[in-house]
MIDOMI-263873 format. One record per residue: x, y, z of N, C-alpha, C, O in turn; residue in three letters. Coordinates in nm, 2 decimals, always signed. Example, Ala and Ser with C-alpha at 12.3 -4.5 7.8 and 13.67 -1.06 7.14 Angstrom:
residues 2
pt n.c1=+1.32 | n.c2=-0.57 | n.c3=+0.78 | ca.c1=+1.23 | ca.c2=-0.45 | ca.c3=+0.78 | c.c1=+1.32 | c.c2=-0.33 | c.c3=+0.78 | o.c1=+1.42 | o.c2=-0.33 | o.c3=+0.85 | res=ala
pt n.c1=+1.28 | n.c2=-0.22 | n.c3=+0.71 | ca.c1=+1.37 | ca.c2=-0.11 | ca.c3=+0.71 | c.c1=+1.29 | c.c2=+0.00 | c.c3=+0.79 | o.c1=+1.34 | o.c2=+0.11 | o.c3=+0.80 | res=ser
***
This chain:
residues 85
pt n.c1=-0.46 | n.c2=-0.46 | n.c3=-0.86 | ca.c1=-0.43 | ca.c2=-0.58 | ca.c3=-0.79 | c.c1=-0.44 | c.c2=-0.55 | c.c3=-0.64 | o.c1=-0.38 | o.c2=-0.45 | o.c3=-0.59 | res=met
pt n.c1=-0.52 | n.c2=-0.63 | n.c3=-0.57 | ca.c1=-0.55 | ca.c2=-0.60 | ca.c3=-0.43 | c.c1=-0.48 | c.c2=-0.70 | c.c3=-0.34 | o.c1=-0.48 | o.c2=-0.82 | o.c3=-0.38 | res=lys
pt n.c1=-0.42 | n.c2=-0.67 | n.c3=-0.23 | ca.c1=-0.38 | ca.c2=-0.75 | ca.c3=-0.12 | c.c1=-0.45 | c.c2=-0.72 | c.c3=+0.01 | o.c1=-0.48 | o.c2=-0.60 | o.c3=+0.04 | res=phe
pt n.c1=-0.49 | n.c2=-0.83 | n.c3=+0.08 | ca.c1=-0.55 | ca.c2=-0.81 | ca.c3=+0.21 | c.c1=-0.44 | c.c2=-0.83 | c.c3=+0.32 | o.c1=-0.36 | o.c2=-0.93 | o.c3=+0.32 | res=lys
pt n.c1=-0.43 | n.c2=-0.73 | n.c3=+0.41 | ca.c1=-0.35 | ca.c2=-0.74 | ca.c3=+0.52 | c.c1=-0.44 | c.c2=-0.73 | c.c3=+0.66 | o.c1=-0.50 | o.c2=-0.63 | o.c3=+0.68 | res=ser
pt n.c1=-0.43 | n.c2=-0.84 | n.c3=+0.73 | ca.c1=-0.51 | ca.c2=-0.85 | ca.c3=+0.84 | c.c1=-0.42 | c.c2=-0.86 | c.c3=+0.98 | o.c1=-0.35 | o.c2=-0.96 | o.c3=+1.00 | res=val
pt n.c1=-0.43 | n.c2=-0.78 | n.c3=+1.05 | ca.c1=-0.35 | ca.c2=-0.77 | ca.c3=+1.19 | c.c1=-0.42 | c.c2=-0.86 | c.c3=+1.27 | o.c1=-0.54 | o.c2=-0.85 | o.c3=+1.29 | res=ile
pt n.c1=-0.35 | n.c2=-0.96 | n.c3=+1.33 | ca.c1=-0.41 | ca.c2=-1.06 | ca.c3=+1.42 | c.c1=-0.33 | c.c2=-1.07 | c.c3=+1.55 | o.c1=-0.21 | o.c2=-1.04 | o.c3=+1.56 | res=lys
pt n.c1=-0.41 | n.c2=-1.11 | n.c3=+1.65 | ca.c1=-0.33 | ca.c2=-1.11 | ca.c3=+1.79 | c.c1=-0.29 | c.c2=-1.25 | c.c3=+1.81 | o.c1=-0.36 | o.c2=-1.35 | o.c3=+1.77 | res=ala
pt n.c1=-0.18 | n.c2=-1.27 | n.c3=+1.87 | ca.c1=-0.12 | ca.c2=-1.40 | ca.c3=+1.90 | c.c1=-0.19 | c.c2=-1.44 | c.c3=+2.04 | o.c1=-0.22 | o.c2=-1.36 | o.c3=+2.13 | res=lys
pt n.c1=-0.21 | n.c2=-1.57 | n.c3=+2.06 | ca.c1=-0.27 | ca.c2=-1.61 | ca.c3=+2.19 | c.c1=-0.20 | c.c2=-1.56 | c.c3=+2.31 | o.c1=-0.27 | o.c2=-1.53 | o.c3=+2.41 | res=pro
pt n.c1=-0.07 | n.c2=-1.55 | n.c3=+2.31 | ca.c1=+0.01 | ca.c2=-1.52 | ca.c3=+2.44 | c.c1=+0.05 | c.c2=-1.38 | c.c3=+2.43 | o.c1=+0.14 | o.c2=-1.33 | o.c3=+2.50 | res=leu
pt n.c1=-0.01 | n.c2=-1.30 | n.c3=+2.34 | ca.c1=+0.03 | ca.c2=-1.16 | ca.c3=+2.33 | c.c1=+0.11 | c.c2=-1.13 | c.c3=+2.22 | o.c1=+0.19 | o.c2=-1.21 | o.c3=+2.17 | res=gly
pt n.c1=+0.11 | n.c2=-1.01 | n.c3=+2.17 | ca.c1=+0.18 | ca.c2=-0.97 | ca.c3=+2.04 | c.c1=+0.09 | c.c2=-0.97 | c.c3=+1.92 | o.c1=-0.04 | o.c2=-0.99 | o.c3=+1.93 | res=gly
pt n.c1=+0.15 | n.c2=-0.96 | n.c3=+1.81 | ca.c1=+0.06 | ca.c2=-0.95 | ca.c3=+1.68 | c.c1=+0.14 | c.c2=-1.01 | c.c3=+1.57 | o.c1=+0.26 | o.c2=-1.04 | o.c3=+1.59 | res=trp
pt n.c1=+0.08 | n.c2=-1.04 | n.c3=+1.47 | ca.c1=+0.13 | ca.c2=-1.07 | ca.c3=+1.34 | c.c1=+0.04 | c.c2=-1.03 | c.c3=+1.22 | o.c1=-0.07 | o.c2=-0.99 | o.c3=+1.25 | res=tyr
pt n.c1=+0.09 | n.c2=-1.03 | n.c3=+1.10 | ca.c1=+0.00 | ca.c2=-0.98 | ca.c3=+0.99 | c.c1=-0.01 | c.c2=-1.09 | c.c3=+0.90 | o.c1=+0.09 | o.c2=-1.15 | o.c3=+0.85 | res=ile
pt n.c1=-0.14 | n.c2=-1.12 | n.c3=+0.86 | ca.c1=-0.16 | ca.c2=-1.23 | ca.c3=+0.75 | c.c1=-0.18 | c.c2=-1.15 | c.c3=+0.62 | o.c1=-0.28 | o.c2=-1.08 | o.c3=+0.61 | res=glu
pt n.c1=-0.09 | n.c2=-1.17 | n.c3=+0.52 | ca.c1=-0.10 | ca.c2=-1.11 | ca.c3=+0.40 | c.c1=-0.15 | c.c2=-1.21 | c.c3=+0.29 | o.c1=-0.10 | o.c2=-1.32 | o.c3=+0.27 | res=leu
pt n.c1=-0.25 | n.c2=-1.16 | n.c3=+0.22 | ca.c1=-0.31 | ca.c2=-1.25 | ca.c3=+0.12 | c.c1=-0.32 | c.c2=-1.18 | c.c3=-0.02 | o.c1=-0.35 | o.c2=-1.06 | o.c3=-0.03 | res=thr
pt n.c1=-0.28 | n.c2=-1.25 | n.c3=-0.12 | ca.c1=-0.29 | ca.c2=-1.20 | ca.c3=-0.26 | c.c1=-0.42 | c.c2=-1.25 | c.c3=-0.30 | o.c1=-0.45 | o.c2=-1.37 | o.c3=-0.30 | res=asp
pt n.c1=-0.52 | n.c2=-1.14 | n.c3=-0.33 | ca.c1=-0.66 | ca.c2=-1.19 | ca.c3=-0.36 | c.c1=-0.66 | c.c2=-1.24 | c.c3=-0.50 | o.c1=-0.76 | o.c2=-1.31 | o.c3=-0.54 | res=thr
pt n.c1=-0.57 | n.c2=-1.22 | n.c3=-0.59 | ca.c1=-0.56 | ca.c2=-1.29 | ca.c3=-0.73 | c.c1=-0.55 | c.c2=-1.44 | c.c3=-0.71 | o.c1=-0.63 | o.c2=-1.52 | o.c3=-0.77 | res=gln
pt n.c1=-0.44 | n.c2=-1.49 | n.c3=-0.63 | ca.c1=-0.41 | ca.c2=-1.62 | ca.c3=-0.63 | c.c1=-0.45 | c.c2=-1.69 | c.c3=-0.51 | o.c1=-0.46 | o.c2=-1.81 | o.c3=-0.51 | res=thr
pt n.c1=-0.49 | n.c2=-1.62 | n.c3=-0.40 | ca.c1=-0.54 | ca.c2=-1.67 | ca.c3=-0.28 | c.c1=-0.42 | c.c2=-1.72 | c.c3=-0.18 | o.c1=-0.43 | o.c2=-1.77 | o.c3=-0.07 | res=gly
pt n.c1=-0.30 | n.c2=-1.69 | n.c3=-0.24 | ca.c1=-0.18 | ca.c2=-1.72 | ca.c3=-0.16 | c.c1=-0.17 | c.c2=-1.63 | c.c3=-0.03 | o.c1=-0.18 | o.c2=-1.51 | o.c3=-0.03 | res=met
pt n.c1=-0.14 | n.c2=-1.70 | n.c3=+0.07 | ca.c1=-0.14 | ca.c2=-1.62 | ca.c3=+0.21 | c.c1=-0.01 | c.c2=-1.66 | c.c3=+0.29 | o.c1=+0.03 | o.c2=-1.78 | o.c3=+0.29 | res=ser
pt n.c1=+0.04 | n.c2=-1.55 | n.c3=+0.35 | ca.c1=+0.17 | ca.c2=-1.57 | ca.c3=+0.43 | c.c1=+0.15 | c.c2=-1.51 | c.c3=+0.56 | o.c1=+0.06 | o.c2=-1.43 | o.c3=+0.58 | res=val
pt n.c1=+0.22 | n.c2=-1.54 | n.c3=+0.66 | ca.c1=+0.22 | ca.c2=-1.49 | ca.c3=+0.79 | c.c1=+0.36 | c.c2=-1.41 | c.c3=+0.81 | o.c1=+0.47 | o.c2=-1.46 | o.c3=+0.79 | res=ile
pt n.c1=+0.33 | n.c2=-1.29 | n.c3=+0.85 | ca.c1=+0.46 | ca.c2=-1.20 | ca.c3=+0.87 | c.c1=+0.46 | c.c2=-1.16 | c.c3=+1.02 | o.c1=+0.36 | o.c2=-1.11 | o.c3=+1.08 | res=cys
pt n.c1=+0.58 | n.c2=-1.19 | n.c3=+1.09 | ca.c1=+0.59 | ca.c2=-1.17 | ca.c3=+1.23 | c.c1=+0.65 | c.c2=-1.03 | c.c3=+1.26 | o.c1=+0.64 | o.c2=-0.98 | o.c3=+1.37 | res=glu
pt n.c1=+0.72 | n.c2=-0.97 | n.c3=+1.16 | ca.c1=+0.77 | ca.c2=-0.83 | ca.c3=+1.17 | c.c1=+0.74 | c.c2=-0.75 | c.c3=+1.04 | o.c1=+0.71 | o.c2=-0.80 | o.c3=+0.94 | res=thr
pt n.c1=+0.75 | n.c2=-0.61 | n.c3=+1.06 | ca.c1=+0.72 | ca.c2=-0.52 | ca.c3=+0.96 | c.c1=+0.83 | c.c2=-0.54 | c.c3=+0.85 | o.c1=+0.80 | o.c2=-0.52 | o.c3=+0.73 | res=ile
pt n.c1=+0.95 | n.c2=-0.58 | n.c3=+0.88 | ca.c1=+1.05 | ca.c2=-0.60 | ca.c3=+0.77 | c.c1=+1.00 | c.c2=-0.73 | c.c3=+0.69 | o.c1=+1.01 | o.c2=-0.72 | o.c3=+0.57 | res=glu
pt n.c1=+0.96 | n.c2=-0.83 | n.c3=+0.75 | ca.c1=+0.92 | ca.c2=-0.95 | ca.c3=+0.68 | c.c1=+0.79 | c.c2=-0.92 | c.c3=+0.60 | o.c1=+0.77 | o.c2=-0.97 | o.c3=+0.49 | res=glu
pt n.c1=+0.71 | n.c2=-0.84 | n.c3=+0.65 | ca.c1=+0.58 | ca.c2=-0.79 | ca.c3=+0.58 | c.c1=+0.61 | c.c2=-0.71 | c.c3=+0.45 | o.c1=+0.55 | o.c2=-0.73 | o.c3=+0.34 | res=tyr
pt n.c1=+0.71 | n.c2=-0.62 | n.c3=+0.48 | ca.c1=+0.76 | ca.c2=-0.53 | ca.c3=+0.36 | c.c1=+0.82 | c.c2=-0.61 | c.c3=+0.25 | o.c1=+0.79 | o.c2=-0.59 | o.c3=+0.13 | res=met
pt n.c1=+0.90 | n.c2=-0.71 | n.c3=+0.29 | ca.c1=+0.97 | ca.c2=-0.80 | ca.c3=+0.20 | c.c1=+0.87 | c.c2=-0.88 | c.c3=+0.12 | o.c1=+0.88 | o.c2=-0.90 | o.c3=+0.00 | res=thr
pt n.c1=+0.77 | n.c2=-0.94 | n.c3=+0.19 | ca.c1=+0.67 | ca.c2=-1.03 | ca.c3=+0.13 | c.c1=+0.58 | c.c2=-0.95 | c.c3=+0.04 | o.c1=+0.56 | o.c2=-1.00 | o.c3=-0.07 | res=lys
pt n.c1=+0.54 | n.c2=-0.85 | n.c3=+0.07 | ca.c1=+0.46 | ca.c2=-0.77 | ca.c3=-0.02 | c.c1=+0.53 | c.c2=-0.73 | c.c3=-0.14 | o.c1=+0.47 | o.c2=-0.74 | o.c3=-0.25 | res=ile
pt n.c1=+0.65 | n.c2=-0.69 | n.c3=-0.12 | ca.c1=+0.73 | ca.c2=-0.66 | ca.c3=-0.25 | c.c1=+0.75 | c.c2=-0.77 | c.c3=-0.34 | o.c1=+0.74 | o.c2=-0.76 | o.c3=-0.46 | res=glu
pt n.c1=+0.78 | n.c2=-0.90 | n.c3=-0.27 | ca.c1=+0.79 | ca.c2=-1.01 | ca.c3=-0.36 | c.c1=+0.67 | c.c2=-1.06 | c.c3=-0.43 | o.c1=+0.67 | o.c2=-1.09 | o.c3=-0.55 | res=glu
pt n.c1=+0.56 | n.c2=-1.06 | n.c3=-0.35 | ca.c1=+0.43 | ca.c2=-1.11 | ca.c3=-0.40 | c.c1=+0.38 | c.c2=-1.00 | c.c3=-0.50 | o.c1=+0.31 | o.c2=-1.04 | o.c3=-0.60 | res=met
pt n.c1=+0.40 | n.c2=-0.88 | n.c3=-0.49 | ca.c1=+0.35 | ca.c2=-0.77 | ca.c3=-0.58 | c.c1=+0.43 | c.c2=-0.74 | c.c3=-0.69 | o.c1=+0.39 | o.c2=-0.66 | o.c3=-0.77 | res=gly
pt n.c1=+0.55 | n.c2=-0.81 | n.c3=-0.70 | ca.c1=+0.65 | ca.c2=-0.78 | ca.c3=-0.81 | c.c1=+0.58 | c.c2=-0.79 | c.c3=-0.95 | o.c1=+0.59 | o.c2=-0.71 | o.c3=-1.03 | res=ala
pt n.c1=+0.52 | n.c2=-0.90 | n.c3=-0.96 | ca.c1=+0.46 | ca.c2=-0.94 | ca.c3=-1.10 | c.c1=+0.35 | c.c2=-0.84 | c.c3=-1.14 | o.c1=+0.33 | o.c2=-0.83 | o.c3=-1.26 | res=glu
pt n.c1=+0.29 | n.c2=-0.77 | n.c3=-1.04 | ca.c1=+0.18 | ca.c2=-0.68 | ca.c3=-1.08 | c.c1=+0.22 | c.c2=-0.53 | c.c3=-1.10 | o.c1=+0.13 | o.c2=-0.45 | o.c3=-1.13 | res=tyr
pt n.c1=+0.34 | n.c2=-0.50 | n.c3=-1.08 | ca.c1=+0.39 | ca.c2=-0.37 | ca.c3=-1.10 | c.c1=+0.35 | c.c2=-0.28 | c.c3=-0.99 | o.c1=+0.33 | o.c2=-0.32 | o.c3=-0.88 | res=gly
pt n.c1=+0.36 | n.c2=-0.15 | n.c3=-1.01 | ca.c1=+0.33 | ca.c2=-0.04 | ca.c3=-0.90 | c.c1=+0.19 | c.c2=-0.03 | c.c3=-0.86 | o.c1=+0.16 | o.c2=+0.03 | o.c3=-0.76 | res=pro
pt n.c1=+0.10 | n.c2=-0.08 | n.c3=-0.94 | ca.c1=-0.04 | ca.c2=-0.07 | ca.c3=-0.92 | c.c1=-0.11 | c.c2=-0.17 | c.c3=-0.82 | o.c1=-0.19 | o.c2=-0.25 | o.c3=-0.86 | res=asp
pt n.c1=-0.06 | n.c2=-0.17 | n.c3=-0.70 | ca.c1=-0.13 | ca.c2=-0.27 | ca.c3=-0.61 | c.c1=-0.19 | c.c2=-0.18 | c.c3=-0.50 | o.c1=-0.14 | o.c2=-0.07 | o.c3=-0.46 | res=ile
pt n.c1=-0.30 | n.c2=-0.24 | n.c3=-0.44 | ca.c1=-0.37 | ca.c2=-0.17 | ca.c3=-0.33 | c.c1=-0.38 | c.c2=-0.27 | c.c3=-0.22 | o.c1=-0.39 | o.c2=-0.39 | o.c3=-0.24 | res=glu
pt n.c1=-0.36 | n.c2=-0.21 | n.c3=-0.10 | ca.c1=-0.35 | ca.c2=-0.29 | ca.c3=+0.02 | c.c1=-0.48 | c.c2=-0.26 | c.c3=+0.11 | o.c1=-0.51 | o.c2=-0.14 | o.c3=+0.15 | res=val
pt n.c1=-0.55 | n.c2=-0.35 | n.c3=+0.14 | ca.c1=-0.68 | ca.c2=-0.34 | ca.c3=+0.22 | c.c1=-0.64 | c.c2=-0.39 | c.c3=+0.37 | o.c1=-0.61 | o.c2=-0.51 | o.c3=+0.39 | res=glu
pt n.c1=-0.65 | n.c2=-0.30 | n.c3=+0.45 | ca.c1=-0.61 | ca.c2=-0.34 | ca.c3=+0.60 | c.c1=-0.74 | c.c2=-0.37 | c.c3=+0.68 | o.c1=-0.84 | o.c2=-0.30 | o.c3=+0.65 | res=trp
pt n.c1=-0.73 | n.c2=-0.46 | n.c3=+0.77 | ca.c1=-0.84 | ca.c2=-0.50 | ca.c3=+0.86 | c.c1=-0.77 | c.c2=-0.56 | c.c3=+0.98 | o.c1=-0.65 | o.c2=-0.60 | o.c3=+0.98 | res=ser
pt n.c1=-0.86 | n.c2=-0.58 | n.c3=+1.09 | ca.c1=-0.80 | ca.c2=-0.65 | ca.c3=+1.21 | c.c1=-0.89 | c.c2=-0.76 | c.c3=+1.25 | o.c1=-1.01 | o.c2=-0.75 | o.c3=+1.23 | res=gln
pt n.c1=-0.82 | n.c2=-0.86 | n.c3=+1.31 | ca.c1=-0.89 | ca.c2=-0.97 | ca.c3=+1.36 | c.c1=-0.94 | c.c2=-0.95 | c.c3=+1.51 | o.c1=-0.91 | o.c2=-0.84 | o.c3=+1.57 | res=gly
pt n.c1=-1.01 | n.c2=-1.04 | n.c3=+1.56 | ca.c1=-1.05 | ca.c2=-1.04 | ca.c3=+1.70 | c.c1=-0.94 | c.c2=-1.03 | c.c3=+1.80 | o.c1=-0.83 | o.c2=-1.09 | o.c3=+1.78 | res=glu
pt n.c1=-0.95 | n.c2=-0.95 | n.c3=+1.90 | ca.c1=-0.85 | ca.c2=-0.95 | ca.c3=+2.01 | c.c1=-0.73 | c.c2=-0.85 | c.c3=+1.98 | o.c1=-0.63 | o.c2=-0.84 | o.c3=+2.05 | res=gly
pt n.c1=-0.75 | n.c2=-0.77 | n.c3=+1.87 | ca.c1=-0.64 | ca.c2=-0.68 | ca.c3=+1.83 | c.c1=-0.67 | c.c2=-0.56 | c.c3=+1.91 | o.c1=-0.77 | o.c2=-0.50 | o.c3=+1.90 | res=val
pt n.c1=-0.57 | n.c2=-0.52 | n.c3=+2.00 | ca.c1=-0.59 | ca.c2=-0.40 | ca.c3=+2.08 | c.c1=-0.53 | c.c2=-0.27 | c.c3=+2.01 | o.c1=-0.44 | o.c2=-0.29 | o.c3=+1.92 | res=ile
pt n.c1=-0.57 | n.c2=-0.15 | n.c3=+2.04 | ca.c1=-0.53 | ca.c2=-0.03 | ca.c3=+1.97 | c.c1=-0.37 | c.c2=-0.03 | c.c3=+1.98 | o.c1=-0.30 | o.c2=-0.01 | o.c3=+1.88 | res=pro
pt n.c1=-0.32 | n.c2=-0.06 | n.c3=+2.09 | ca.c1=-0.17 | ca.c2=-0.06 | ca.c3=+2.10 | c.c1=-0.10 | c.c2=-0.13 | c.c3=+1.99 | o.c1=+0.00 | o.c2=-0.08 | o.c3=+1.94 | res=ala
pt n.c1=-0.15 | n.c2=-0.25 | n.c3=+1.95 | ca.c1=-0.09 | ca.c2=-0.32 | ca.c3=+1.83 | c.c1=-0.10 | c.c2=-0.25 | c.c3=+1.71 | o.c1=+0.00 | o.c2=-0.24 | o.c3=+1.64 | res=tyr
pt n.c1=-0.22 | n.c2=-0.19 | n.c3=+1.68 | ca.c1=-0.23 | ca.c2=-0.11 | ca.c3=+1.57 | c.c1=-0.13 | c.c2=+0.02 | c.c3=+1.56 | o.c1=-0.07 | o.c2=+0.05 | o.c3=+1.45 | res=ile
pt n.c1=-0.12 | n.c2=+0.09 | n.c3=+1.67 | ca.c1=-0.03 | ca.c2=+0.20 | ca.c3=+1.69 | c.c1=+0.10 | c.c2=+0.16 | c.c3=+1.66 | o.c1=+0.17 | o.c2=+0.22 | o.c3=+1.58 | res=asn
pt n.c1=+0.15 | n.c2=+0.04 | n.c3=+1.73 | ca.c1=+0.29 | ca.c2=-0.01 | ca.c3=+1.72 | c.c1=+0.32 | c.c2=-0.04 | c.c3=+1.56 | o.c1=+0.42 | o.c2=-0.01 | o.c3=+1.51 | res=glu
pt n.c1=+0.22 | n.c2=-0.11 | n.c3=+1.50 | ca.c1=+0.24 | ca.c2=-0.14 | ca.c3=+1.36 | c.c1=+0.26 | c.c2=-0.02 | c.c3=+1.27 | o.c1=+0.35 | o.c2=-0.02 | o.c3=+1.17 | res=ile
pt n.c1=+0.18 | n.c2=+0.10 | n.c3=+1.30 | ca.c1=+0.19 | ca.c2=+0.22 | ca.c3=+1.22 | c.c1=+0.32 | c.c2=+0.28 | c.c3=+1.24 | o.c1=+0.39 | o.c2=+0.32 | o.c3=+1.15 | res=arg
pt n.c1=+0.36 | n.c2=+0.28 | n.c3=+1.37 | ca.c1=+0.49 | ca.c2=+0.34 | ca.c3=+1.40 | c.c1=+0.61 | c.c2=+0.26 | c.c3=+1.34 | o.c1=+0.71 | o.c2=+0.32 | o.c3=+1.30 | res=gly
pt n.c1=+0.60 | n.c2=+0.15 | n.c3=+1.34 | ca.c1=+0.71 | ca.c2=+0.06 | ca.c3=+1.29 | c.c1=+0.70 | c.c2=+0.08 | c.c3=+1.13 | o.c1=+0.80 | o.c2=+0.10 | o.c3=+1.06 | res=leu
pt n.c1=+0.59 | n.c2=+0.08 | n.c3=+1.06 | ca.c1=+0.59 | ca.c2=+0.11 | ca.c3=+0.92 | c.c1=+0.64 | c.c2=+0.24 | c.c3=+0.89 | o.c1=+0.71 | o.c2=+0.25 | o.c3=+0.79 | res=met
pt n.c1=+0.61 | n.c2=+0.35 | n.c3=+0.97 | ca.c1=+0.66 | ca.c2=+0.47 | ca.c3=+0.93 | c.c1=+0.80 | c.c2=+0.48 | c.c3=+0.95 | o.c1=+0.87 | o.c2=+0.54 | o.c3=+0.87 | res=gln
pt n.c1=+0.86 | n.c2=+0.42 | n.c3=+1.06 | ca.c1=+1.01 | ca.c2=+0.41 | ca.c3=+1.07 | c.c1=+1.08 | c.c2=+0.34 | c.c3=+0.96 | o.c1=+1.18 | o.c2=+0.38 | o.c3=+0.91 | res=lys
pt n.c1=+1.02 | n.c2=+0.23 | n.c3=+0.92 | ca.c1=+1.07 | ca.c2=+0.16 | ca.c3=+0.80 | c.c1=+1.08 | c.c2=+0.23 | c.c3=+0.67 | o.c1=+1.17 | o.c2=+0.22 | o.c3=+0.59 | res=tyr
pt n.c1=+0.97 | n.c2=+0.30 | n.c3=+0.65 | ca.c1=+0.95 | ca.c2=+0.38 | ca.c3=+0.53 | c.c1=+1.05 | c.c2=+0.50 | c.c3=+0.53 | o.c1=+1.11 | o.c2=+0.54 | o.c3=+0.43 | res=gln
pt n.c1=+1.07 | n.c2=+0.55 | n.c3=+0.65 | ca.c1=+1.16 | ca.c2=+0.67 | ca.c3=+0.67 | c.c1=+1.31 | c.c2=+0.62 | c.c3=+0.64 | o.c1=+1.38 | o.c2=+0.68 | o.c3=+0.57 | res=asp
pt n.c1=+1.35 | n.c2=+0.50 | n.c3=+0.70 | ca.c1=+1.48 | ca.c2=+0.45 | ca.c3=+0.68 | c.c1=+1.51 | c.c2=+0.40 | c.c3=+0.54 | o.c1=+1.62 | o.c2=+0.41 | o.c3=+0.50 | res=glu
pt n.c1=+1.41 | n.c2=+0.36 | n.c3=+0.47 | ca.c1=+1.42 | ca.c2=+0.32 | ca.c3=+0.34 | c.c1=+1.40 | c.c2=+0.44 | c.c3=+0.23 | o.c1=+1.40 | o.c2=+0.41 | o.c3=+0.11 | res=met
pt n.c1=+1.38 | n.c2=+0.55 | n.c3=+0.29 | ca.c1=+1.35 | ca.c2=+0.67 | ca.c3=+0.20 | c.c1=+1.22 | c.c2=+0.67 | c.c3=+0.12 | o.c1=+1.21 | o.c2=+0.72 | o.c3=+0.01 | res=gly
pt n.c1=+1.12 | n.c2=+0.60 | n.c3=+0.18 | ca.c1=+1.00 | ca.c2=+0.58 | ca.c3=+0.10 | c.c1=+0.89 | c.c2=+0.68 | c.c3=+0.14 | o.c1=+0.79 | o.c2=+0.68 | o.c3=+0.09 | res=leu
pt n.c1=+0.92 | n.c2=+0.76 | n.c3=+0.24 | ca.c1=+0.82 | ca.c2=+0.85 | ca.c3=+0.30 | c.c1=+0.79 | c.c2=+0.96 | c.c3=+0.19 | o.c1=+0.88 | o.c2=+1.01 | o.c3=+0.11 | res=ser
pt n.c1=+0.67 | n.c2=+1.01 | n.c3=+0.19 | ca.c1=+0.64 | ca.c2=+1.12 | ca.c3=+0.10 | c.c1=+0.65 | c.c2=+1.25 | c.c3=+0.18 | o.c1=+0.63 | o.c2=+1.26 | o.c3=+0.30 | res=glu
pt n.c1=+0.69 | n.c2=+1.35 | n.c3=+0.12 | ca.c1=+0.70 | ca.c2=+1.49 | ca.c3=+0.19 | c.c1=+0.83 | c.c2=+1.50 | c.c3=+0.25 | o.c1=+0.86 | o.c2=+1.61 | o.c3=+0.31 | res=gly
***
């Protein structure tokens, strides 16, 4: 099962992630990493552990946004005990 996660830039600065279930076409907007992780868990629950996430970025997304999201995701995974190694 595949999900698409698209990092997008807000018009007045900042970012959000558009999460789409490619099976159903359902799409949600996530303003925080916590919201994103909750939504992907909820949306992926019926598919079990075999989900794949395809990342991309929209126009106007600067490298700082991508780095911020990576850092926030790593912090979230560390706090939740999800990191490998």
